[in-house]
N, C-alpha and C positions, 0 to 999 in steps of 0.2 A: 074307334083305333088303338093296337092296345099296342104301349108304349114297355120297354126295359129301358135296365137297367144296363151297365156294362158287365160284370160281374157276374149279370142275371145269361144273357148272350153264349159268353164262351163258356160258362154250369149247361147250359141246350148243349154248343158244343166237342165239347167232351161226353163222350160215348159212356150208356153202365157200365163197362168193361173195366175199358184204363179206369173209370174212376172206384173201379173195385179194387187196381194192381194199385192207386197211389194208397188206396187203404192197409191195405197191408204192407207198403212197402214204409208206409210215415206206425206202421204198427212195433216193424224192424229194430226202429230209431227210438219209437221209447225203447222200446225193450235190451237196447245197448243203453241207453239212459240213462237206466232201473241201473245196470250195472256197474255203470260208471258211479254211477251212485248221484247223480248226478241229477233226482228230484224235484231241486228246486228250478229243472227248465218244465216240470210239467201241471197241467192242470185237467182238471176232469167235466165238461161241459156236453146237460144236458145227458149223463148219464155218457156220456164217453169223451175215451182219453185225449188230450188236443198235444198238441207237439207248444208252449209257448214260445211264441218269434216277440221281439230277438233276440237270439238265443245270446245271453256271454259268451266274449270270447269267443262272437259267430265261427268266424271263419277255421282256432281249431278244434271247437268243438265236432265242427261239421266234416272237415279231414280226416280225422282222427275214426271216428263216426267208418268212415270211407277205405279209409283202413284195415281197418276191423272186418269189418262188415265180407271184403273181399274174399275171405278165408273159410265165410262159415256152409254148413248145406241147409236146407228148409228148415230144418229143425231147431238149426242156433250149435250146431256142434265143427270145431273145426274139423277142415278136410284132413286126414289124416294121406291121403295119397298125396298131396304138398297143391292143388288142384286149384283156381280161382274161380270163385262165377265167373257165364260168363257177361263178355261188353251187354250185349241184350236188355241181360238183370242188372246189371248191370247202372247201365242207360238208366233204365225203370229209374232205377232208386235214385239217381238222382231229380228226373224227372218230378217224381214223389214227394224229397227234398223243396226241388217249385216248386209244384203249387203250393207246400204250404204255406209259405208266401204266399200267393199269390193270391191262395184263399182267403188266408187275416187280412186283405191289402196293406202288404209290412213290404216295404223295401229293404230286397237284399242287400249284403254293403258290397260296393267290390272291387274289391279286395276278393270275401266269399263267392262272388260270384268268379271274378279271373280266376280264381282255385280249382272246381270244381271244373270247371273249363278246363284247364292247366288237366288235371291229374283225368278228366274223362280222355284227353284227345292225348295223354301216355298207355289209359289202358292199354 
């Protein structure tokens, strides 16, 4: 009988398209961090850039990212029409951030969870 770890079971449960979306959204966070000169948050592992967590001042870093990303188009430019990204897009970004923590088996601070939840409820 084959036995799997809890993380292997969770990874098998998340479909390929979802993994791709998480990766795309994590890269948005990485680009944003570089633009904000938060390069100390990044590391390279197996040739792929990943976010190093836990983040210093985690709650403010993530909520600042959320505030900035809401007005950017797919190319990363501020939308000139004053619109914000769709709720479903923002929800995907939020899920990608949560997945980064889960994937690295790092517990997200309760304050950060509450802020993300509050932000998404009000979005």
